[in-house]
N, C-alpha and C positions, 0 to 999 in steps of 0.2 A: 605369608598372606594373613595368617591369624593375628600376628603382631600388629599389622596395619589396621585390621578390623577393630582390635582392642583400642588402638590409639584413636580411631575415628569415634568409637563409642564414648571414650573418655572426653574427647573434644566436644561432642554434642551435649553430653551431660553438663559440662562446664558452661557452655553457651546457654543452655536452658536455665541453669541456675543464675547466670548473669542477667538473663532476661527477666527472671523473677525479681531480682534486686532492682533492676531498672524500672520495672512497672511499680514496684513498691514506693519509689520516691516520687512518682507522679501523683497528682491529686486524684482521689477516688471519686466515684459518682456521688456518694452521699455528701462529701465535702463540697463538691461543686454545686449541688442542689441547695445547700445552705448558704452559699455565697452569691449565687446568680439566680435570677428568676427564670430566664430562658437561655438555653445554651445547647450546644451539641459538641461532641468530641468525635473527630474522625482521625484516628491515629493508627496508621497501617504501615509499620516499618517494612522496609524492603528485605532486611535480613532479620535474624533472630533477635539481635540487638541493633540499635541504630543511634544516630546522632540527632534524631528528631525528639523534641520534648514540648510539653505544654506546662504552664505554671499558673497558679492562682493563689493569691494571698491577700490578707487584709492589712492595710497600713493606715492606722488611725481611722478616719472617716472614709477612706478610699479602698477600692478593691483593685488590686494590681493583677492584670492578666497578661501573659506573654506566651508566645509560641517561638520555639527556637529550632534552628536547623544548623547543626554543627558540621564542619567540613569532615570528610571521611565517612566511610560506611563501616558497618560492623563494629568491632570492638573499639577501634580508635574513636569513632563517632560517639559511641556509648559512653566512653570515659569522659569525653568533652561535655556531653549533655549532663552527666551527673555533676561534673565540675560547675557547669553553668547554674544548675539548680541550687547547689550549695552556695555559690557566690550570691545568687539572688536572695537567698535566705539571710545571708550575712549582711548584705547591703540594706535590706528592708528592716533589719533589726536596729539600724541607726535611729537614734531618737529624733523626733521632730519631723516636720513635713519634708518631702523630697520630690523634686520634679522628675518626670519621666526621662528627660534628657540627661539628668544627673545620674539616674539609675543606669542608663545605658553606658555613659562614660565610665562610671565606676566598674561596671561589669567588664568593659573593654580593658581597663587598666589591670584588673585582677587576672584576667585571662592572659594578657601579655606578660605580666609578672610571673605567673605560674609556669608559663612556657619559655621563660627567659628570652622574650622578644623585646626588641627596641623600636619596632615599627619601620625598619629598613625595608626598602623595596625588594631586595633580593632574599629576604628571610623566608623561612618556612611559612606558609599561609594558613596554618591551623587557626581556625576562627569559628565564631558562631554568629 
């Protein structure tokens, strides 16, 4: 019984640290205040970590705002959300203007490549 309690404590500590990491990659209140005049954030994950994320960045004269909901709950969703934020940062670092449709297509391509997906109907449906 003691071993089981130790494992649970270890797991909870690990999840809490993962939550800290996940929150650290989300834009903070001050950053959002500098980017947007009026906004609110309602981010209430179902689990300690989740596949829900929000994103805000400047691209030349534009402000890019996104909200993401990745498939899966808990750890798998959280990994997908961090991957999505990383890909968005990468995509927006491309020089020159870029249309929102292009951003979404590039994001889709990167997710599929990272998960070794080809877009087949019978494939695993991990997505955002």
